C-alpha positions in Angstrom: 0.0 0.0 0.0 2.9 2.4 0.8 4.2 2.6 -2.8 0.7 3.5 -4.0 0.3 6.3 -1.5 3.7 7.7 -2.3 2.9 7.6 -6.0 -0.4 9.4 -5.5 1.5 12.1 -3.7 3.9 12.6 -6.6 2.9 15.4 -9.0 1.3 17.6 -6.5 -2.3 16.8 -7.6 -3.7 16.7 -4.1 -5.7 19.3 -2.4 -3.8 22.4 -1.1 -4.5 23.8 2.3 -5.5 27.4 1.8 -5.0 28.2 5.5 -1.2 27.9 5.0 0.1 31.0 3.4 3.5 32.2 2.2 5.0 28.8 1.5 8.0 28.0 -0.7 7.2 26.0 -3.8 8.5 22.8 -2.3 6.4 23.1 0.8 3.3 23.8 -1.2 4.1 21.0 -3.7 4.5 18.2 -1.2 4.8 18.9 2.6 1.4 20.6 3.3 -0.8 18.9 0.7 -3.2 16.1 1.1 -3.3 13.6 -1.8 -4.9 10.7 -0.1 -6.4 9.5 3.2 -6.2 5.8 3.9 -6.9 3.4 6.7 -6.8 -0.4 6.1 -8.7 -0.9 2.8 -10.4 2.5 2.8 -8.8 5.1 0.5 -9.8 8.6 -0.6 -8.2 10.8 -3.2 -8.6 14.5 -2.8 -7.9 16.8 -5.8 -8.7 20.4 -6.8 -9.6 19.8 -10.5 -11.3 17.2 -12.6 -8.1 16.7 -14.6 -6.1 15.8 -11.5 -8.9 13.4 -10.4 -8.7 11.6 -13.7 -5.0 11.3 -13.4 -5.2 9.9 -9.8 -7.9 7.4 -11.0 -5.5 6.3 -13.7 -2.8 5.6 -11.1 -5.4 3.6 -9.1 -5.9 1.5 -12.2 -2.3 0.9 -13.1 -1.1 0.0 -9.6 -3.8 -2.7 -8.9 -3.2 -4.2 -12.3 0.5 -4.5 -11.6 -0.1 -5.9 -8.1 -2.9 -8.3 -9.3 -5.5 -6.6 -7.1 -9.2 -6.1 -7.9 -11.0 -3.0 -6.9 -14.8 -3.6 -6.4 -16.8 -1.2 -8.6 -19.7 -1.1 -6.1 -17.4 0.5 -3.6 -15.8 3.0 -5.9 -17.5 6.4 -5.7 -16.7 9.9 -7.0 -18.1 13.2 -5.7 -17.2 16.9 -5.5 -18.3 20.4 -4.7 -18.2 23.6 -6.8 -17.6 26.2 -4.0 -16.7 29.2 -6.2 -19.5 28.8 -8.8 -22.9 30.6 -8.7 -25.9 28.5 -7.8 -27.1 28.9 -11.5 -25.2 30.0 -14.6 -26.5 32.2 -17.4 -28.2 29.2 -19.0 -30.0 28.1 -15.8 -27.8 25.1 -15.2 -27.5 24.3 -11.4 -24.4 23.3 -9.5 -25.7 19.7 -9.2 -26.2 19.5 -13.0 -22.7 21.0 -13.7 -21.0 18.6 -11.3 -22.9 15.6 -12.6 -21.9 16.5 -16.2 -18.2 16.7 -15.2 -18.0 13.5 -13.1 -20.8 11.0 -13.8 -19.5 8.2 -16.1 -16.1 9.9 -16.7 -14.0 8.5 -13.8 -12.8 5.0 -14.8 -10.9 2.6 -12.5 -10.0 -0.8 -13.8 -12.5 -0.4 -16.7 -15.3 0.4 -14.1 -17.1 3.7 -13.9 -17.1 5.2 -10.5 -20.5 5.8 -9.0 -21.4 9.5 -8.9 -22.6 11.0 -5.6 -24.1 14.5 -5.5 -22.4 17.0 -3.2 -25.4 17.0 -0.8 -25.7 13.2 -0.6 -24.0 11.4 2.2 -21.3 8.8 1.8 -19.7 6.7 4.5 -15.9 7.0 5.2 -14.5 5.2 8.2 -17.9 4.8 9.8 -18.9 8.5 9.5 -21.6 9.9 7.1 -20.0 12.8 5.3 -21.3 15.2 2.6 -19.2 17.6 0.5 -21.3 20.5 1.8 -20.7 19.5 5.4 -24.3 18.8 6.3 -24.0 16.7 9.5 -27.7 15.9 9.9 -27.2 12.5 8.2 -24.5 11.6 10.7 -26.6 12.8 13.7 -29.6 10.8 12.5 -27.5 7.7 12.1 -26.0 8.1 15.6 -29.5 8.6 17.1 -30.9 5.6 15.2 -28.0 3.3 16.3 -28.1 4.2 19.9 -31.9 3.8 20.0 -31.7 0.4 18.4 -29.1 -0.8 20.9 -30.9 0.6 23.9 -34.2 -1.0 22.8 -32.4 -4.4 22.5 -30.8 -3.9 25.9 -34.1 -2.9 27.5 -35.8 -6.1 26.2 -32.9 -8.3 27.2 -32.5 -10.2 30.5 -29.4 -8.3 31.5 -29.2 -7.4 35.2 -28.7 -3.8 36.4 -25.0 -4.4 36.8 -24.7 -5.9 33.4 -26.7 -3.1 31.9 -24.3 -0.5 33.3 -21.3 -2.5 32.0 -22.8 -2.8 28.5 -23.6 0.9 28.4 -20.2 1.9 29.6 -18.1 -0.4 27.4 -20.2 -0.9 24.3 -23.0 1.6 23.7 -21.4 4.9 24.8 -18.0 4.2 23.0 -19.9 3.4 19.8 -21.6 6.7 20.0 -18.4 8.6 21.0 -16.5 7.2 18.0 -17.4 10.2 15.8 -17.6 12.9 18.5 -14.3 14.5 17.4 -15.6 15.5 14.0 -19.4 15.7 14.5 -20.9 19.0 15.6 -23.4 17.8 18.2 -25.8 20.3 19.6 -26.9 20.6 23.2 -30.3 19.1 22.2 -28.6 16.1 20.7 -26.6 15.3 23.8 -29.6 15.8 26.1 -31.7 13.4 23.9 -29.0 10.7 24.1 -28.7 11.2 27.8 -32.4 10.9 28.2 -32.6 7.7 26.2 -29.8 6.1 28.3 -31.3 7.3 31.5 -34.7 5.7 30.7 -33.1 2.3 30.1 -31.2 2.6 33.4 -34.3 3.5 35.3 -36.2 0.6 33.8 -33.5 -1.9 34.6 -33.1 -0.6 38.2 -36.9 -0.6 38.6 -36.8 3.1 39.4 -39.7 5.5 39.0 -39.8 7.6 35.8 -39.7 10.7 38.1 -36.4 9.6 39.6 -34.1 12.7 39.5 -31.5 12.7 36.8 -28.9 13.9 39.3 -29.3 10.5 41.0 -28.5 8.7 37.8 -25.5 10.9 37.1 -24.0 10.8 40.7 -21.1 8.5 41.4 -21.8 5.3 43.3 -19.6 6.4 46.1 -22.1 9.2 46.7 -25.1 6.8 46.5 -25.8 7.5 42.9 -26.2 5.1 39.9 -22.9 6.1 38.3 -23.9 6.9 34.8 -22.1 10.2 33.8 -23.6 12.4 31.1 -22.7 12.0 27.5 -21.6 15.7 27.6 -18.6 14.7 29.7 -17.3 12.2 27.0 -18.2 14.6 24.2 -16.0 17.5 25.6 -13.3 15.1 26.5 -13.1 13.7 22.9 -12.9 17.2 21.5 -10.2 18.3 23.8 -8.2 15.2 23.2 -8.5 15.5 19.4 -7.2 19.1 19.3 -4.3 18.7 21.8 -3.2 15.4 20.2 -3.1 17.1 16.7 -1.2 20.1 18.0 1.4 17.8 19.6 1.5 15.2 16.8 5.0 13.9 16.1 4.6 14.8 12.4 5.5 18.4 11.6 3.0 18.5 8.7 0.1 17.5 10.9 1.0 20.0 13.6 1.4 22.8 11.0 -1.9 22.2 9.3 -3.8 21.9 12.5 -2.4 25.2 14.0 -2.9 27.1 10.7 -6.4 25.7 10.3 -7.3 26.7 13.9 -5.9 30.2 13.5 -7.9 30.7 10.2 -11.1 29.5 11.7 -10.8 31.6 14.8 -10.1 34.7 12.7 -13.0 34.0 10.4 -15.6 33.5 13.1 -14.2 36.3 15.2 -14.7 38.8 12.3 -18.4 37.7 12.1 -18.9 38.1 15.8 -17.1 41.5 15.8 -19.5 42.7 13.1 -22.4 41.3 15.1 -21.4 43.1 18.3 -20.1 46.4 17.0 -21.6 47.1 13.6 -24.7 45.1 14.4 -24.5 43.1 11.1 -25.4 39.5 10.8 -27.5 37.2 13.0 -26.7 34.8 15.7 -28.0 31.6 13.8 -25.6 32.4 10.9 -22.6 32.4 13.2 -23.8 29.1 14.7 -24.1 27.6 11.2 -20.6 28.6 10.4 -19.3 26.8 13.4 -20.5 23.5 11.9 -17.8 24.0 9.2 -15.0 24.8 11.8 -14.0 21.6 13.5 -10.9 22.9 15.1 -12.6 26.0 16.5 -15.4 23.8 17.9 -12.7 21.7 19.7 -11.1 24.8 21.2 -14.4 26.2 22.3 -15.2 22.9 24.0 -12.0 23.3 26.0 -13.0 26.8 27.1 -16.5 25.7 27.9 -15.0 23.3 30.4 -13.3 26.2 32.1 -9.9 25.1 30.8 -7.3 26.8 28.6 -5.0 25.8 25.7 -1.7 27.1 26.9 1.4 27.8 24.7 4.5 29.4 26.1 2.7 30.3 29.3 -0.2 32.2 27.6 -3.8 31.1 26.8 -4.2 30.8 23.0 -6.9 32.9 21.4 -8.4 33.8 24.8 -9.7 37.3 23.9 -11.2 36.1 20.6 -12.9 33.1 22.1 -14.5 35.4 24.8 -15.8 37.6 22.0 -17.2 34.6 20.1 -18.9 33.3 23.3 -20.4 36.7 24.0 -21.9 36.8 20.5 -23.3 33.3 20.7 -24.9 34.0 24.1 -27.1 36.7 22.5 -30.2 36.1 20.4 -30.0 39.5 18.7 -27.4 42.3 18.4 -27.1 44.4 21.6 -28.5 48.0 21.4 -26.3 50.7 19.9 -23.9 52.7 22.0 -22.5 56.0 20.9 -19.3 54.4 19.5 -21.2 51.8 17.5 -23.7 54.3 16.3 -20.9 56.5 14.9 -19.5 53.5 13.2 -22.8 52.7 11.5 -23.2 56.2 10.3 -19.6 56.7 9.0 -19.2 53.3 7.3 -21.5 54.1 4.3 -19.8 57.5 3.9 -16.4 55.9 3.9 -17.5 53.4 1.3 -18.4 56.4 -0.9 -14.9 58.0 -0.4 -16.0 60.6 2.1 -13.2 61.0 4.6 -14.3 64.2 6.4 -16.7 67.2 6.4 -14.6 68.9 3.7 -15.7 66.2 1.3 -19.3 67.1 1.9 -19.3 70.9 1.9 -17.2 73.8 0.7 -17.2 77.6 0.9 -19.8 78.0 -1.9 -22.3 75.6 -0.3 -23.0 71.9 -0.5 -20.5 69.7 -2.3 -21.9 67.0 -4.6 -20.0 63.9 -5.4 -20.6 60.7 -7.4 -19.6 57.1 -6.7 -20.4 53.7 -8.0 -20.1 52.1 -4.5 -23.5 51.1 -3.1 -24.8 52.8 0.0 -25.1 50.4 3.0 -27.7 51.2 5.6 -27.0 50.2 9.2 
């Protein structure tokens, strides 16, 4: 497998990380580029263009032919996303139609055409349902369906209370936590899973439905049942994933993680700053953007646990995280203050090239000016 992975990396046809700027050609060409992601018999090839994808598919044909391997056509799929294209072109062709025309039936591996998957359709990679537009509802639904099925089987079984707790701790919760590091779970999702587990525990222990949840969560040494909340494991997984990546032995992995985290923090911080000062944007939009920022979610999980990510004795991104948390705690922009009101008034004028009162009036009276820039109202 290693010769194939090295060959796929040759030529620089992989996906380039835009979060890493000012690189030398050699760094951009090889070091900080992802050409493939593999584990056991699962392999993905990431490219930026259709031509590069066809070339990588050609390599995937030549190598198995040489090694006398057979790639099953039913498991070979191709998908993509056109991020910089308009939703419809001048002829009314949608993004889905454009992508389908470029990929469907045109990616051949061992004389088999790869199955086309639309950008909004889920595909499974390493047990996680992914989409090219990063819509995580499919993965959340799958996680909910799996835990419900397992808990229903456990509830109907003859397992004793002690066996029930062991099964939940060693089998059910770990299967749910497998995808925690990448899946943006909401508070409602975690509460739902906690409730489902709590109901099974109450049933097995023959407790009333009105039994306090605090009793279920409390440690056995304090006369509780000893079933901690899913939230504990969720935040632990996120913190472990970020710190492990930032301290990874490979320089490439550390560099990409740090630059990706910095880029995501800067992007969301600019949105929250506009929300708090200029009163632009809405809170739900910022929350939606967080579903695309895995590393930032992991950092915010650390701060929500009243911990800090320390580097050289200083907390990383502390001020920006406080600003983001402040914006997320508000349902609508706060009322204007004098400073923010001045900003809202002057911003449209600055966009028109007005830098002072002398640009508006002169000795002979009002001064007229013309500009093609649109006037933005606060």
